[in-house]
ROZAGU-152405 format. One line per field, with one value per residue: residue in one letter; y, x, z of N, C-alpha, C in turn. Coordinates in steps of 0.1 Angstrom, whole numbers, plus 5000, padded with zeros to 4 digits. Each point is the difference from the previous one (the first is absolute). Layout:
N
rest	(A / ...)
nY	(Y / ...)
nX	(X / ...)
nZ	(Z / ...)
caY	(Y / ...)
caX	(X / ...)
caZ	(Z / ...)
cY	(Y / ...)
cX	(X / ...)
cZ	(Z / ...)
END
This chain:
134
rest	(M / N / A / Q / K / V / I / R / V / R / D / V / M / S / D / S / Y / V / M / V / D / G / I / T / D / V / K / E / G / I / R / L / A / R / K / H / R / V / K / A / L / V / V / N / K / R / H / D / D / D / E / Y / G / I / V / L / M / N / D / I / A / K / K / V / L / A / Q / N / R / S / C / E / R / T / N / I / Y / E / I / M / T / K / P / A / L / S / V / A / P / E / M / N / V / K / Y / C / A / R / L / F / E / R / F / G / V / S / R / A / P / V / I / E / D / G / K / I / I / G / I / V / S / Y / N / N / I / V / L / N / G / M / A / L / D / A)
nY	(2536 / 5005 / 4992 / 4995 / 5003 / 4987 / 5003 / 4991 / 4990 / 4992 / 5010 / 4997 / 4986 / 4996 / 4999 / 5009 / 4988 / 4996 / 4988 / 4995 / 4992 / 4992 / 4992 / 5009 / 5005 / 5006 / 4999 / 4988 / 4998 / 5007 / 4993 / 4989 / 5004 / 5003 / 4989 / 4994 / 5008 / 4990 / 5000 / 4989 / 4989 / 4993 / 4991 / 4993 / 4993 / 4991 / 4999 / 4992 / 4993 / 5007 / 5010 / 5012 / 5005 / 5010 / 5008 / 5009 / 5011 / 5004 / 4988 / 5003 / 5013 / 4995 / 4990 / 5008 / 5012 / 5001 / 4987 / 5008 / 4995 / 4990 / 5009 / 4996 / 5001 / 5010 / 4989 / 5002 / 4987 / 5005 / 5008 / 4991 / 5005 / 4989 / 4998 / 5005 / 5010 / 4994 / 5006 / 5000 / 4998 / 4992 / 5000 / 5006 / 5011 / 5005 / 4988 / 5002 / 5013 / 4996 / 4991 / 5009 / 5009 / 4990 / 4997 / 5013 / 4999 / 5002 / 4988 / 4995 / 4987 / 5001 / 4991 / 4994 / 4991 / 5004 / 5010 / 5005 / 5010 / 5003 / 5013 / 5001 / 5013 / 5006 / 5001 / 4988 / 4996 / 5007 / 4998 / 4987 / 4995 / 5009 / 4999 / 4987 / 5002 / 5008)
nX	(9345 / 5012 / 4997 / 5011 / 5006 / 4999 / 5013 / 5001 / 5008 / 4991 / 4993 / 5009 / 5000 / 5013 / 4998 / 5009 / 5005 / 5010 / 4999 / 5006 / 5010 / 4999 / 5004 / 4991 / 5012 / 5004 / 5012 / 4996 / 4997 / 5011 / 5007 / 4993 / 5002 / 5012 / 5002 / 4993 / 5009 / 5004 / 4993 / 4995 / 5006 / 4992 / 5001 / 5002 / 4989 / 5006 / 4988 / 4990 / 5007 / 5008 / 5006 / 4994 / 5011 / 5006 / 5006 / 5001 / 5001 / 4992 / 4995 / 5002 / 4995 / 4990 / 4997 / 5002 / 4995 / 4991 / 4998 / 5002 / 4988 / 5005 / 4997 / 5012 / 5003 / 4991 / 4993 / 4990 / 5001 / 5013 / 4994 / 4994 / 4988 / 4999 / 4987 / 4998 / 4997 / 4989 / 4994 / 4987 / 4997 / 4991 / 5011 / 4992 / 5004 / 4989 / 4995 / 5003 / 4996 / 4989 / 4999 / 5003 / 4992 / 4991 / 5004 / 5000 / 4991 / 5006 / 5002 / 4991 / 5003 / 4993 / 4993 / 4997 / 4992 / 5007 / 4997 / 5012 / 4992 / 5007 / 5004 / 4997 / 5000 / 5006 / 5010 / 4998 / 5000 / 5010 / 5009 / 4996 / 5000 / 5008 / 5007 / 4998 / 5003 / 5009)
nZ	(0394 / 4998 / 4990 / 5005 / 4989 / 4999 / 5004 / 4990 / 5005 / 4994 / 5005 / 5009 / 5000 / 5000 / 4988 / 5003 / 4998 / 5007 / 4994 / 5011 / 4998 / 5010 / 4990 / 4996 / 4995 / 5011 / 4995 / 4996 / 5012 / 5003 / 4992 / 5004 / 5012 / 4997 / 4993 / 5010 / 5006 / 5007 / 5011 / 4994 / 5005 / 4993 / 5011 / 4989 / 5000 / 5008 / 5006 / 4997 / 5008 / 4992 / 5005 / 4996 / 4996 / 5007 / 4992 / 5010 / 4994 / 5010 / 4997 / 4987 / 5002 / 5007 / 4992 / 4990 / 4996 / 5009 / 4996 / 4990 / 4996 / 4993 / 4990 / 4996 / 5013 / 4999 / 5004 / 4992 / 4999 / 5000 / 4992 / 4994 / 4999 / 5008 / 5000 / 4988 / 5008 / 4997 / 4990 / 5002 / 4988 / 5007 / 5007 / 5010 / 4993 / 5007 / 4998 / 4988 / 5001 / 5006 / 4990 / 4991 / 5006 / 5002 / 4987 / 4999 / 4990 / 4988 / 4997 / 4992 / 4997 / 4989 / 5008 / 4988 / 5005 / 5010 / 4992 / 4998 / 5003 / 5010 / 5003 / 5013 / 5000 / 5011 / 4992 / 4996 / 5012 / 5004 / 4990 / 4999 / 5012 / 5006 / 4988 / 5001 / 5013 / 4995)
caY	(4997 / 4999 / 4987 / 5001 / 4990 / 4991 / 4999 / 4987 / 4999 / 4999 / 5013 / 5009 / 4993 / 5001 / 4986 / 5000 / 4994 / 4991 / 4987 / 4994 / 4988 / 5003 / 4998 / 5012 / 5008 / 5014 / 5009 / 4998 / 5006 / 5014 / 5003 / 4999 / 5011 / 5012 / 4998 / 5000 / 5011 / 4995 / 5002 / 4987 / 4988 / 4989 / 4988 / 4990 / 4987 / 4989 / 4989 / 5004 / 5001 / 5011 / 5013 / 5010 / 5008 / 5013 / 5008 / 5014 / 5007 / 5003 / 4988 / 4999 / 5010 / 4996 / 4987 / 4998 / 5012 / 5004 / 4990 / 4998 / 4987 / 5000 / 4999 / 4989 / 4987 / 4999 / 4997 / 5006 / 4992 / 5003 / 5013 / 5002 / 4998 / 4989 / 5003 / 5014 / 5004 / 5002 / 5005 / 4996 / 5012 / 5006 / 5006 / 5014 / 5005 / 5004 / 4989 / 4997 / 5009 / 4996 / 4988 / 5005 / 5006 / 4990 / 4991 / 5007 / 4999 / 5011 / 4995 / 4986 / 4995 / 4998 / 4986 / 4996 / 4986 / 4995 / 5006 / 5014 / 5008 / 5013 / 5004 / 5012 / 5007 / 5012 / 5010 / 4997 / 5003 / 5015 / 5008 / 4996 / 4997 / 5012 / 5008 / 4994 / 5004 / 5014)
caX	(5014 / 5007 / 5007 / 5013 / 5004 / 5011 / 5011 / 5006 / 5014 / 5001 / 4998 / 5012 / 5012 / 5008 / 5002 / 5014 / 5009 / 5010 / 5001 / 5013 / 5002 / 5008 / 5015 / 5005 / 5008 / 4995 / 5004 / 4990 / 4987 / 5000 / 4999 / 4986 / 4992 / 5003 / 4994 / 4985 / 4996 / 4992 / 5006 / 5000 / 5001 / 4992 / 5008 / 4990 / 4999 / 5008 / 4991 / 4986 / 4997 / 5009 / 4994 / 5008 / 5009 / 5002 / 5012 / 4999 / 5013 / 5006 / 5005 / 5013 / 5008 / 5003 / 5006 / 5012 / 5009 / 5004 / 5008 / 5012 / 5000 / 5002 / 4987 / 5002 / 5001 / 4988 / 4988 / 4987 / 4993 / 5006 / 4995 / 4985 / 4990 / 4992 / 4991 / 4996 / 4987 / 4993 / 4986 / 4990 / 4997 / 4987 / 5001 / 4999 / 5014 / 5002 / 5004 / 5014 / 5009 / 5000 / 5008 / 5014 / 5004 / 5001 / 5011 / 5012 / 5005 / 4997 / 4994 / 4997 / 4994 / 4986 / 4998 / 4987 / 5001 / 5013 / 5010 / 5002 / 4995 / 5005 / 5005 / 4994 / 5009 / 4994 / 4999 / 4988 / 4987 / 4998 / 5000 / 4990 / 4988 / 4995 / 4995 / 4987 / 4990 / 4998)
caZ	(5001 / 4987 / 4997 / 4994 / 4990 / 5004 / 4990 / 5002 / 4997 / 4985 / 4994 / 5003 / 4999 / 4988 / 4994 / 4997 / 5011 / 4995 / 5006 / 5000 / 5008 / 5012 / 4998 / 4992 / 5009 / 5003 / 4989 / 4990 / 5005 / 4999 / 4985 / 4996 / 5006 / 4992 / 4987 / 5000 / 5009 / 5011 / 5013 / 5007 / 4992 / 5005 / 4999 / 4995 / 5007 / 4995 / 4997 / 5003 / 5015 / 5005 / 5000 / 4993 / 5008 / 4995 / 5003 / 4997 / 4998 / 5013 / 5005 / 4994 / 5007 / 5014 / 5002 / 4992 / 5000 / 5014 / 5006 / 4991 / 4993 / 4986 / 4993 / 4991 / 5008 / 5009 / 4992 / 5004 / 5011 / 5013 / 5006 / 4997 / 5010 / 4995 / 4989 / 4998 / 5003 / 4987 / 5002 / 4989 / 4991 / 5004 / 5013 / 5001 / 5002 / 5013 / 5007 / 4995 / 5008 / 5014 / 5000 / 4999 / 5013 / 5010 / 4998 / 4997 / 4987 / 4992 / 4987 / 5000 / 4988 / 4999 / 4995 / 4996 / 4996 / 5003 / 4991 / 5002 / 4989 / 5002 / 5013 / 5006 / 5010 / 5006 / 4989 / 4991 / 5008 / 5002 / 4988 / 4991 / 5007 / 5005 / 4989 / 4996 / 5010 / 5000)
cY	(4999 / 4987 / 5003 / 4989 / 4992 / 4999 / 4987 / 5001 / 4999 / 5013 / 5008 / 4993 / 5003 / 4986 / 4998 / 4994 / 4991 / 4988 / 4995 / 4987 / 5004 / 4999 / 5012 / 5007 / 5015 / 5009 / 4999 / 5005 / 5015 / 5004 / 4999 / 5010 / 5013 / 5000 / 5002 / 5011 / 4996 / 5002 / 4987 / 4989 / 4989 / 4988 / 4989 / 4988 / 4990 / 4988 / 5005 / 5002 / 5011 / 5013 / 5010 / 5008 / 5014 / 5006 / 5014 / 5006 / 5003 / 4987 / 4998 / 5010 / 4995 / 4987 / 4997 / 5011 / 5004 / 4990 / 4996 / 4986 / 5003 / 4998 / 4988 / 4986 / 4998 / 4997 / 5006 / 4992 / 5003 / 5013 / 5002 / 4998 / 4989 / 4994 / 5015 / 5002 / 5004 / 5005 / 4996 / 5013 / 5007 / 5007 / 5015 / 5006 / 5005 / 4988 / 4995 / 5009 / 4996 / 4987 / 5003 / 5005 / 4990 / 4991 / 5007 / 4998 / 5012 / 4996 / 4985 / 4995 / 4999 / 4987 / 4997 / 4985 / 4994 / 5006 / 5015 / 5008 / 5015 / 5002 / 5012 / 5006 / 5011 / 5011 / 4998 / 5004 / 5015 / 5007 / 4996 / 4998 / 5013 / 5009 / 4995 / 5004 / 5015 / 5005)
cX	(5007 / 5007 / 5013 / 5002 / 5011 / 5010 / 5007 / 5015 / 5002 / 5000 / 5013 / 5013 / 5008 / 5001 / 5014 / 5008 / 5010 / 5001 / 5014 / 5001 / 5008 / 5015 / 5006 / 5009 / 4995 / 5004 / 4990 / 4986 / 5000 / 4999 / 4986 / 4991 / 5002 / 4994 / 4985 / 4995 / 4990 / 5008 / 5000 / 5001 / 4991 / 5008 / 4990 / 5000 / 5009 / 4991 / 4986 / 4997 / 5009 / 4992 / 5009 / 5008 / 5000 / 5013 / 4998 / 5014 / 5006 / 5005 / 5015 / 5010 / 5004 / 5007 / 5012 / 5010 / 5005 / 5009 / 5013 / 5001 / 5001 / 4986 / 5001 / 4999 / 4988 / 4988 / 4988 / 4994 / 5006 / 4994 / 4985 / 4992 / 4990 / 4993 / 4997 / 4986 / 4993 / 4986 / 4992 / 4997 / 4987 / 5000 / 4999 / 5013 / 5002 / 5005 / 5014 / 5010 / 5002 / 5009 / 5015 / 5005 / 5002 / 5012 / 5013 / 5005 / 4995 / 4994 / 4998 / 4995 / 4985 / 4998 / 4986 / 5001 / 5014 / 5011 / 5001 / 4995 / 5005 / 5007 / 4993 / 5010 / 4992 / 4999 / 4988 / 4987 / 4998 / 4999 / 4989 / 4986 / 4993 / 4994 / 4987 / 4989 / 4997 / 4991)
cZ	(4987 / 4999 / 4993 / 4990 / 5005 / 4989 / 5003 / 4996 / 4985 / 4993 / 5001 / 4997 / 4987 / 4994 / 4995 / 5011 / 4993 / 5009 / 4998 / 5007 / 5012 / 4999 / 4991 / 5010 / 5000 / 4988 / 4988 / 5004 / 4999 / 4985 / 4995 / 5006 / 4993 / 4986 / 4999 / 5009 / 5011 / 5013 / 5009 / 4989 / 5006 / 4997 / 4997 / 5010 / 4994 / 4995 / 5005 / 5015 / 5006 / 5001 / 4993 / 5011 / 4994 / 5005 / 4996 / 4998 / 5013 / 5007 / 4995 / 5007 / 5014 / 5002 / 4991 / 5000 / 5014 / 5007 / 4992 / 4994 / 4985 / 4993 / 4990 / 5007 / 5010 / 4991 / 5006 / 5012 / 5014 / 5007 / 4998 / 5013 / 4994 / 5011 / 5000 / 5004 / 4987 / 5003 / 4988 / 4992 / 5004 / 5013 / 4999 / 5003 / 5015 / 5009 / 4996 / 5007 / 5014 / 5002 / 4999 / 5013 / 5010 / 4999 / 4996 / 4986 / 4992 / 4986 / 5001 / 4986 / 5001 / 4993 / 4997 / 4995 / 5001 / 4991 / 5003 / 4988 / 5001 / 5013 / 5004 / 5011 / 5006 / 4989 / 4991 / 5008 / 5001 / 4987 / 4991 / 5007 / 5005 / 4989 / 4994 / 5009 / 4999 / 4990)
END
């Protein structure tokens, strides 16, 4: 039987992400996302017992733009998903993809020792993970 190489989330994740506070307004969030060329903003914990949040660009489109809300007067905490579904860097990418499917998410922070070390998305898994397997 042919043994398949296990591809880990760590192997395919992006270490490029932007961390913001929940009180950041959406206009500033968009500016930061453009500047750093990211498709999601990670919302920092307020204290040690808090959890990370996440805002995707489609959250901004659906919850701000489509509802005719002001980008300057809407804060990130009003539209974020919290707690953000997170994954471990040692998770097999096939299980990460299954987790995304089950919970209807397309990207998640990668957390090691309680700290974010990157972001993983379906794109990372398919474009980077499948290439490593080929």
